C-alpha positions in Angstrom: 20.6 -12.8 -17.1 19.5 -12.3 -13.5 17.2 -9.5 -14.6 15.7 -11.7 -17.3 14.9 -14.4 -14.6 13.3 -11.8 -12.4 11.2 -10.4 -15.3 10.0 -13.9 -16.3 9.0 -14.8 -12.7 7.3 -11.4 -12.4 5.3 -11.9 -15.6 4.1 -15.5 -14.7 3.3 -14.4 -11.1 0.9 -11.7 -12.2 -0.5 -13.4 -15.3 -2.1 -15.8 -14.8 -1.5 -16.5 -11.0 -2.2 -13.2 -9.2 -4.7 -11.8 -11.6 -6.8 -14.9 -11.0 -6.3 -14.9 -7.2 -6.9 -11.2 -6.7 -9.8 -11.1 -9.1 -11.6 -14.1 -7.6 -10.9 -13.0 -4.0 -12.0 -9.4 -4.7 -15.2 -10.3 -6.4 -15.9 -13.1 -3.9 -15.6 -10.7 -0.9 -17.5 -7.9 -2.7 -20.5 -10.1 -3.4 -20.5 -12.1 -0.1 -20.4 -8.8 1.9 -23.0 -7.3 -0.4 -20.7 -4.5 -1.6 -19.8 -3.5 2.0 -17.1 -1.2 0.7 -19.7 0.9 -1.1 -22.9 0.1 0.9 -21.3 1.2 4.2 -18.9 3.9 2.8 -20.7 6.8 4.5 -20.6 4.9 7.8 -16.9 4.1 7.3 -16.1 7.8 6.9 -17.9 8.5 10.2 -16.1 5.8 12.0 -12.7 7.3 11.1 -13.1 9.9 13.8 -14.5 7.6 16.5 -12.3 7.8 19.7 -11.4 4.9 21.9 -12.7 4.8 25.5 -9.2 5.0 26.8 -7.4 7.9 25.1 -4.0 6.2 25.8 -4.9 3.5 23.2 -4.6 3.7 19.4 -7.7 5.2 17.8 -9.3 4.3 14.5 -7.9 7.5 13.0 -4.4 6.8 14.2 -4.5 3.3 12.8 -5.8 4.7 9.5 -2.9 7.2 9.4 -0.3 4.5 10.0 -1.8 2.3 7.2 -2.3 5.2 4.9 1.2 6.5 5.4 2.4 3.0 4.3 0.1 3.0 1.3 0.8 6.6 0.2 4.3 6.9 -1.2 6.4 7.0 -4.3 4.1 4.5 -6.0 1.3 7.1 -6.1 3.5 9.2 -8.4 6.1 7.0 -10.1 4.0 3.8 -10.2 1.0 5.4 -11.9 3.2 7.3 -14.4 5.1 4.0 -15.2 1.8 2.1 -15.7 0.5 4.8 -18.1 3.7 5.0 -20.2 4.3 1.3 -20.5 0.8 -0.1 -20.3 -1.3 2.7 -21.8 -3.9 5.2 -20.4 -6.4 2.3 -19.8 -4.2 1.3 -16.8 -6.1 4.0 -14.9 -9.4 2.3 -15.4 -8.1 -1.0 -14.2 -6.5 0.7 -11.2 -10.0 2.1 -10.3 -11.6 -1.4 -10.7 -8.9 -3.0 -8.5 -9.3 -0.3 -5.9 -13.1 -0.9 -5.6 -12.9 -4.7 -5.4 -9.6 -4.5 -3.5 -11.4 -2.4 -0.8 -13.5 -5.4 0.0 -10.3 -7.5 0.4 -8.9 -4.7 2.7 -12.1 -4.9 4.8 -11.8 -8.7 5.2 -8.1 -8.8 6.1 -8.4 -5.9 8.6 -11.5 -7.3 10.2 -9.7 -10.7 10.7 -6.7 -8.9 12.1 -9.0 -7.2 14.7 -10.8 -10.5 15.6 -7.6 -12.4 16.2 -5.5 -9.6 17.6 -3.4 -10.2 20.8 -3.7 -8.3 24.0 -0.8 -6.7 25.9 -0.7 -6.4 29.7 -1.3 -2.6 29.4 -4.5 -3.3 27.4 -3.0 -2.3 24.0 -3.2 -4.7 21.1 -1.3 -6.0 18.1 -1.7 -8.6 15.4 -1.8 -9.2 11.6 -2.0 -12.0 9.1 0.6 -14.1 10.9 -1.7 -14.2 13.9 -5.0 -15.0 12.2 -3.3 -17.7 10.1 -1.9 -19.2 13.3 -5.0 -18.9 15.5 -7.8 -19.5 13.0 -6.2 -21.8 10.5 -3.8 -23.4 13.0 -1.0 -23.3 10.6 2.0 -21.6 12.4 4.3 -22.9 9.6 2.4 -20.8 7.1 2.6 -17.8 9.4 6.4 -18.1 9.5 6.5 -18.2 5.7 4.3 -15.2 5.5 6.5 -13.2 7.9 9.6 -14.2 5.8 7.8 -12.9 2.7 6.8 -9.7 4.5 10.4 -9.1 5.5 11.6 -9.7 1.9 8.9 -7.3 0.7 9.3 -4.4 3.1 13.0 -4.6 4.0 14.2 -5.5 0.5 11.8 -5.2 -2.4 9.9 -2.1 -1.5 13.0 -0.3 -0.1 15.0 -1.0 -3.2 12.3 0.5 -5.3 11.6 3.4 -3.1 15.3 4.4 -3.1 15.5 4.0 -6.8 12.3 6.1 -7.4 13.7 8.9 -5.2 17.1 9.2 -7.0 15.3 9.1 -10.3 13.6 12.4 -9.5 16.9 14.2 -9.8 17.4 13.1 -13.4 15.5 16.2 -14.5 18.2 18.5 -13.3 21.3 19.6 -15.2 23.7 18.5 -12.4 22.5 14.9 -12.6 25.3 12.5 -13.4 24.1 8.9 -13.8 27.4 7.6 -12.5 27.7 9.8 -9.5 24.3 11.3 -8.5 22.5 8.0 -7.6 25.4 7.1 -5.3 25.2 10.5 -3.5 21.4 10.4 -3.2 21.5 6.8 -2.0 24.2 7.5 0.6 22.3 10.6 2.0 18.9 8.8 2.3 20.5 5.7 3.7 22.4 7.7 6.4 19.2 9.7 7.2 17.0 6.6 7.6 19.7 4.8 9.5 20.0 7.7 11.9 16.2 7.6 12.6 15.8 3.8 12.9 18.8 3.6 15.3 17.0 5.8 17.8 17.9 9.3 16.7 16.1 11.7 14.5 12.8 11.6 16.5 12.2 15.3 15.7 12.8 14.6 12.0 10.2 11.8 12.1 7.6 14.0 13.9 8.2 16.8 11.4 7.6 14.4 8.4 4.4 13.1 10.1 3.1 16.7 9.9 4.5 17.6 6.5 3.5 14.4 4.6 -0.3 14.9 4.9 0.2 18.6 4.1 2.3 17.7 1.0 -0.4 15.1 0.0 -3.0 17.8 0.0 -0.8 20.2 -1.9 0.0 17.5 -4.5 -3.7 17.0 -5.1 -4.3 20.8 -5.4 -1.4 21.2 -7.8 -2.7 18.3 -9.9 -6.2 19.9 -10.0 -4.7 23.2 -11.2 -3.0 21.3 -14.1 -6.3 19.6 -14.9 -8.3 22.8 -14.8 -5.7 24.6 -17.0 -6.3 21.9 -19.6 -10.1 21.4 -18.9 -10.9 21.4 -22.7 -9.0 18.1 -22.9 -11.1 16.4 -20.3 -13.6 14.6 -22.6 -10.8 13.4 -24.9 -8.8 12.2 -21.9 -11.6 10.0 -20.5 -12.4 8.7 -24.0 -8.7 7.7 -24.3 -8.8 6.0 -20.9 -11.9 3.9 -21.6 -11.0 3.2 -25.2 -7.6 1.8 -24.3 -9.0 -0.1 -21.2 -11.3 -2.1 -23.5 -8.9 -2.6 -26.4 -9.0 -6.3 -25.8 -7.0 -7.0 -29.0 -4.1 -5.0 -27.5 -4.6 -6.5 -24.1 -4.6 -10.1 -25.1 -2.0 -9.6 -27.8 0.6 -8.8 -25.2 -0.8 -9.5 -21.8 2.3 -9.0 -19.6 2.7 -5.4 -21.0 -0.9 -4.5 -21.3 -2.8 -1.8 -19.5 -4.7 -4.5 -17.6 -1.7 -6.0 -16.0 0.1 -2.7 -15.4 -3.1 -1.3 -13.8 -3.3 -4.3 -11.5 0.4 -4.3 -10.7 0.8 -0.6 -9.9 -2.6 -0.4 -8.3 -1.7 -3.3 -5.9 1.7 -1.7 -5.2 0.1 1.6 -4.4 -2.9 0.6 -2.2 -1.6 -2.8 -0.9 -5.2 -4.1 -0.6 -5.1 -7.8 0.1 -1.3 -7.9 0.5 -1.4 -8.3 4.2 0.5 -5.3 5.3 -2.2 -2.9 6.6 -3.7 -5.5 9.0 -0.6 -5.1 11.1 -1.6 -1.5 11.7 -5.4 -2.3 11.9 -4.9 -4.7 14.7 -3.5 -2.0 17.0 -6.7 0.1 16.9 -8.9 0.1 20.0 -12.5 -0.3 18.8 -15.6 -1.8 20.2 -16.2 -4.1 17.2 -13.8 -5.5 14.6 -16.0 -4.4 11.7 -15.4 -0.8 12.6 -11.7 -1.0 11.7 -12.4 -3.1 8.7 -14.6 -0.3 7.4 -12.1 2.3 8.2 -9.4 0.5 6.1 -11.6 0.7 3.0 -11.4 4.5 3.3 -7.6 4.2 3.3 -7.7 2.3 0.0 -9.9 4.9 -1.5 -7.7 7.8 -0.3 -4.7 6.1 -1.9 -6.1 5.2 -5.3 -9.2 7.3 -6.0 -7.5 10.5 -4.8 -3.7 10.4 -5.0 -3.2 7.9 -7.9 -6.1 9.5 -9.9 -4.5 12.9 -9.4 -1.3 11.7 -10.9 -2.8 9.9 -13.8 -5.3 12.6 -14.9 -2.6 15.3 -14.5 -0.2 13.4 -16.8 -2.8 12.4 -19.4 -4.5 15.8 -19.7 -1.1 17.6 -20.0 -0.6 16.3 -23.6 3.0 15.2 -22.8 3.8 12.2 -25.1 3.8 8.8 -23.4 7.0 6.9 -24.1 9.1 4.3 -22.4 12.0 6.8 -22.2 10.0 9.1 -19.9 8.2 6.3 -17.9 8.2 7.1 -14.2 9.0 10.4 -12.6 10.2 12.2 -15.8 6.6 11.9 -17.2 5.2 13.5 -14.1 7.8 16.2 -14.1 7.2 17.1 -17.7 3.4 17.1 -17.2 3.5 19.5 -14.2 6.0 21.7 -16.1 3.4 22.5 -18.7 1.6 24.7 -16.2 4.2 25.5 -13.5 7.3 25.7 -15.5 10.6 25.2 -13.6 8.8 25.1 -10.3 7.0 21.9 -11.2 10.0 19.5 -11.1 11.2 21.1 -7.8 7.7 20.6 -6.2 7.7 16.9 -7.4 11.2 16.4 -6.0 10.1 17.8 -2.6 7.0 15.5 -2.6 9.1 12.5 -3.5 11.6 13.1 -0.8 9.0 13.3 1.9 6.9 10.4 0.6 10.0 8.2 0.1 11.4 9.0 3.6 8.2 8.1 5.4 7.6 5.1 3.3 11.1 3.7 4.1 10.5 4.2 7.8 7.0 2.8 7.6 8.2 -0.3 5.8 10.7 -1.0 8.6 7.8 -0.7 11.1 6.0 -3.6 9.5 9.3 -5.6 9.4 9.8 -5.1 13.2 6.4 -6.8 13.7 7.3 -9.8 11.6 10.7 -10.1 13.4 8.9 -10.1 16.8 6.6 -12.9 15.6 9.5 -15.0 14.3 11.3 -14.5 17.6 8.6 -16.3 19.5 6.5 -13.1 19.8 9.3 -11.4 21.8 11.5 -8.4 20.7 14.8 -9.6 19.2 18.0 -8.6 21.1 19.3 -5.0 20.6 22.5 -6.5 19.0 20.4 -8.4 16.4 18.2 -5.4 15.6 21.3 -3.1 15.2 22.9 -5.6 12.7 19.5 -6.0 10.9 18.9 -2.3 10.5 22.4 -1.8 9.2 21.6 -4.4 6.5 18.4 -2.5 5.7 20.3 0.7 5.3 22.7 -0.9 2.9 19.7 -2.2 0.9 18.4 1.3 0.7 21.7 2.5 -0.6 21.8 -0.3 -3.2 18.3 0.6 -4.4 19.6 4.0 -5.6 22.1 2.4 -8.0 20.3 -0.5 -9.5 18.3 -0.5 -12.7 14.6 0.5 -12.9 13.5 -2.9 -14.2 15.3 -4.7 -11.4 13.8 -2.5 -8.7 10.3 -2.9 -10.0 10.7 -6.7 -10.5 12.0 -7.2 -7.0 9.1 -5.2 -5.4 6.5 -6.9 -7.6 7.7 -10.5 -6.9 8.1 -10.1 -3.1 4.7 -8.3 -2.8 3.1 -11.0 -5.0 4.3 -13.7 -2.6 2.6 -12.0 0.3 -0.6 -11.6 -1.6 -0.6 -15.3 -2.8 -0.5 -16.4 0.9 -2.8 -13.8 2.4 -5.8 -13.7 0.1 -6.4 -17.5 0.0 -6.2 -17.5 3.8 -8.7 -14.7 4.0 -11.0 -16.6 1.7 -10.8 -19.7 3.9 -11.7 -17.6 6.9 -14.5 -15.6 5.3 -17.0 -17.5 7.3 -15.7 -15.8 10.4 -15.9 -12.4 8.8 -19.5 -13.1 7.6 -20.6 -13.9 11.2 -18.9 -10.8 12.6 -20.3 -8.5 9.9 -23.9 -9.9 10.5 -23.4 -9.4 14.2 -22.3 -5.7 13.6 -25.3 -5.0 11.3 -27.7 -6.7 13.7 -26.6 -4.5 16.6 -26.7 -1.3 14.4 -30.2 -2.2 13.2 -31.2 -2.4 16.9 -29.9 1.1 17.5 -26.9 0.0 19.5 -23.3 1.0 19.4 -21.9 -2.4 18.3 -19.8 -4.3 20.9 -18.2 -7.6 20.1 -17.9 -10.8 22.1 -16.3 -13.7 20.3 -18.5 -16.4 21.8 -21.6 -14.7 20.6 -20.7 -15.6 17.0 -19.4 -19.1 17.8 -15.7 -18.3 18.2 -13.7 -20.4 20.8 -12.1 -18.5 23.7 -8.8 -20.4 23.2 -8.4 -19.0 19.7 -9.0 -15.4 20.9 -6.9 -13.1 23.1 -8.8 -9.8 23.1 -12.5 -10.5 22.5 -13.3 -13.1 25.1 
């Protein structure tokens, strides 16, 4: 009964509410910025490696890595496979569309986070949607609601799903017992994450920071090998994607289960463009102009969807493995990779999932810490409170391993949807600020300068700003 309620809320939230909000916002930002996510893509790639004047501060590249680490996770593997199995191959096309227009939303939210970021005494900075909602819209009550939704998303919804996705990778092995294995896997990952967030395991965290990018590259290479091994199926595969994507009779005959909705849901879960999470990382970057970090964050969205999600989708579709509800999720990926790599395939996927899940769980709690600081009057909560809170987070991670797939996905979809419903309309209301800031950036670039930002030059009031006075 509870699952039915979650499913109904999930369905209504994404159709018609979120599909309208995300679609209108994405296209609005795309056209108002004159396709900034495409027009300035080359420049965005160059800005990724720009270093701050003070090496002690967070660089554009470091902020990109933090936000990309949050975006890249189990959703790139399990989410895509689930969308294809339950929604159809056309889900890939709608993921690509949402990525392109979503990159414009990512640009706007990250630029706003930079404009309204706060300055620490040591010169470092922090911020996010809660701060631009409070400072620019003068609605601290809405900032509080957003922070509560962020905590519900990253401490509960996403961690439940991430833990479930991880344990599901072991279903391909003969030792898997549905009554016992999820409990064991949940306990191990919960203890490991708990050990790290309680202050230990720093060496483990540093090791995963090195291994995860390496594993991401290896995953793309392995996917390419599978695609190349089946290269004769490439024309038929793309024909299948586009034919299903534009099968409007199928789409509107069952909207909630269509490739359109699954593409939007899983695309949003994977790249988080417009959700309001990445701006928390974006605000920490030390750059000379807010637009620089806005552009860098469009690259993060492309890395997530156009490279990693596409690698999963094309590898699965080209393999010829039948798409059924029974194999939706990780089994579909494991069977696809096994067509070329045999028994090594599932082992490789399991290794990738363990690393992606672990860093995602830790990254999620980083965002939660920022929200808790805001709710506590912009001060760090007491050590006692944080200990109790982290213990609860660890318990949630354990529970995620033993709940059903539908419950895990519904919880993540709903909490993430609530964040998006708050963040995107606020970004739209504040687009006038972004427009002035973008024009200021392009004007300075045209004059051959390295753009530097001063808030008063675009009509912003000093009392609303902390960093750019």
